[in-house]
N, C-alpha and C positions, 0 to 999 in steps of 0.2 A: 625493217634491214636487218640481214644476217650479219649475228657479231660471234664469233667465235670463240672458244675461250682461250689464253695462250697464257704462258708463263708471266708474272708480272712484273713491270717494271720497277716499282715502288712497292717489296713485300711487305715492308713495315708500315704503311700508308692505311688507311681504313677507305673503306668503300665510297667513294665519292656520294653525298647526300645529293638533294636538289640545293640547298643553300648553296653549298661550295660549287656545284656547279653554275649555278646563276651569278654568283660573285666572278668567275675566272671567264664568262661569257661577257660579263660587262666591263671587264678588264680588256679584253678584246677590243671592244667597241671603243675605247676611250683615247689611245693615244693624242689623237689632235687638240683633246683639251687637257692635255695633262704636261704639257710643255712649251714654253715660248720658241724657243730655239735648243739643238741637242748637238755635242763634239761625239763622235763615236769613231771608232776603228769596226773594219767591217773587210771578211777575209772573203775575196771574189775568189769562187770556185774557178777553176779552166772553163767548165763548161758554158759558162758566161762570161768570161772575162775577152777584151778585146784589146789584143796586142797593137794592134795598128793606132790606139787612143792611150795607152798606157794605163790602161784600167786590169791590172794582174795585180793576183798576191793581196797584201794588206794595203789600205790606202786609208785615209783620215780622212773626216768629212764633218765640215762646218755646217750645219742647215737651220735655216731662219724661217721658220712658219712651214709655209709652202710658196713663198716669193725669193728664196735666195740659199745658193748653196755654192760651196767651195772642198773641192777634192785635192788631197795632197797624198802622191805614191810615199814610200818607205822611206825617202830619202831627201822628202820634204817638198820635192817639187810640185808646181800646182800643176796639176794635168785638167781639170775641168774646173770650171767656175760659170754662174747663170746665175741671172737674176731678172725677176719679174716688177720688181716695183718702179722702177724709171719707165716701163712701155708706157707707149701711149695709149689713151683712153677717151681718141676722138669718136664722134657718130658711127664714121667707118667700122671701127674695133666693134662697136658695142652690137652693129647691124650684120658683121661676120662671124660673129662666134655664139655657140650656146654656153660656154663656159663662163663668158662676161656675166650671165644672169644669176650663176651661182655664189653666195657667199662665204668666206673664209669661217672655219670656225670659233673664230675668234668674235664674229657678230651672230653668231646663231644660239640660241639655248636648247640644251637638249633635256631629258626628263634624265634625273640623277635618283640613282639610289640612295638607300640612307648612310652609305661608305661613302660617296660623292665620286661615284662610278657611273659609268651611263647603261641603262635602262634602256632607251629608245634614243636614236641619233637622228637628226633630218638627214636631207641629203648636204654636204657641201662640196664645195670647190676642191679639185684633185689637185696632184701636181702637175698634171697639164703639160707634160715635156721639159717638166725641171730637171729630172734624175737622170742620169747619165745612163744609168742601167733600169731597165722598166721593174724588174722582179724586186728593187730596194723599193717600191710603193708599198708593196705586201709585206714584206719585212718591220718597214715603220708602222703599217697602219694595219693588222693584220686581223679586220673586221669580217672576213670572210669565214673566216673559224668559228664566227657566233651569230652573223647577224643583224642587221641594225635594228631590230628588237625582237624580244622574246617569243618563243613558236607558241602557235594555238595549243591551250591545253587539250584539246579532243581530237587533236590530230597526232597520230603516234609516229616519234622519230622524226619531227618536222623541222629538228633543229639540224643545221648545216655540216655538223659532227658529232658523233656520237664519242662521248669521252667516256675512257675506259679506266681510267685512274686521274689523280690529282695529289700533286705534294707541294707543301710552300718550303722552298728551298734556300739556298745560299748558293748561287750561281756566280762564279768568280768574284765572289765579295759584294752581290748585290741581291739583296732579298728579292724572288721571284716564285713566281707559280709554273710548276710543271706540269704537263696533261700529257696522256698519252691518247693519240685519236686516231678515227676512222671519220673517212668522208661519208655524207650519210646524201640521200636522195635529193634534197632542195640544196646542196653545195654548190653555191656559184663562185668561183673564181673572179678575183677583181682585174686580173690581165689575162688578156687571151690566151698565151702561151705559157702560164705558170700556175702553180695549186700549191699552196702553202702544203696541203696536207693530199697526197697523190691520192689517186683513188684505187683503193682496193688495199688498201697498208694501213698499218699501224705504225702513225708518227708520234715522235717526242716533239712536241713544241713548250718551247720556255718562255714565257712571256715577264718582262722585267714588273716589279711592282710599281714604282714610281713613275714608268714612262709608259706604261702599256704596250713598248714596242717588242718586235721577238727577238731574243739573245742567242736560238738555238733550234734549228731544225734538223732532225736527224728521222730517218725514215727506218724503225725498227723490222719489219715485217711488210711481208705480201707479196703482190705479185711480182714475179721476176721482172719484168719493164720496170718495174718502178723500183726496184731495191737500187739500181743505178744514180735514183734522184741524189746529187750531190747534198751532205750536210753543208748548213747554212751557218755561222758564226758573226754575231756583232756584242763588240764591247762598249760599254756607254763608257766616256771620259768626261764629261760635266753635262748638266742639265743648268736651264734658264742663264746662261750666262748672256751677258748684252755683247752682241757682234755689230759695230759699225757699217754705214755701207759700203765702206771700200774693201771692206774684207771679200765681197763678192762683186766688185767692179774693177775692169781692167782701166774704163777710163772716167774718171769726175762726172757727176751727173749737169756740173757747169760748163763741163767741155763737149758737151752731147747736142747736136741741132735741134732746135725747135722745129717743132711741125704744127703747121696752122692751119684749122677747118674751118 
C-alpha cells in the first residue's frame, strides 16, 4: 500500500509501535462488549439528515444493547422509537430470517487481550434495522477499521487500515485514542453506502476508551471526491444506565396482541 509522507497531526506523539497499534485495533473491536446501554448526543450532517422524519441537527439517543432505541430532538420531542425485545419468536420467524440464528454479544465470548479488550470477536447479531440512520451502526461499532481479528503476520498491509499516527488524548472531557488512518486493500465497509475511512484519504478517527464508539471522524486530506465527506461527532452522556422497557415502547407489552402459532 502506498503510504505517502504528510504533515503530522500529532507532532509531539511518538510513532505508533506494534503494541499501540494492537491496542487501538482491539478497542475498535470492543464496543459491543463494553456497554449494556448508552445515552449520547450525535450531530447529523446535512448529507445524512432526513427532515421528513425530523432527523436533523443534534439529537439525543438512548440505546439498550441492540434491542431498543429512543431518539429525541433538541426540543426534547420524541422523533424515533423502536424495540425488538417484544417481537414474536414463533416458528415462522425462525424460518424466515437468518438473523434469528445470530446471538447477541452478551451470549458470546470473544478472545480478550490482557487489558480486557477484544483480540478476536465472533460473529454477532447486528442492529438489523433498529437504527434510524444506517451510518450510526458503524459509528457505534467501528470494527471495520480493525477487522474481527488480527491480520496474519506474513501478509504485508493486510490490516483494513494503515495507522499513521496514534495519540492518547482527552476529547471533550473523555479519555480517548485518536488515530490518523488510511484504508488498506482489505478494508470492508460494514454499510454498503458508508465508510468510516474513505478511500485514498488520511482520516482522523477518535475512539472513546470506555465505550469503544467513534467520537469523531474527520477527513484530513486525500482525494478531492472524499474531502467532502462530512465530519461526524458524537458525545457520550451516560454509560450503563438502567432503562426500563417503557423508554422504548409507545404501547405497553400487556396491551399488545398475542400471536399464537
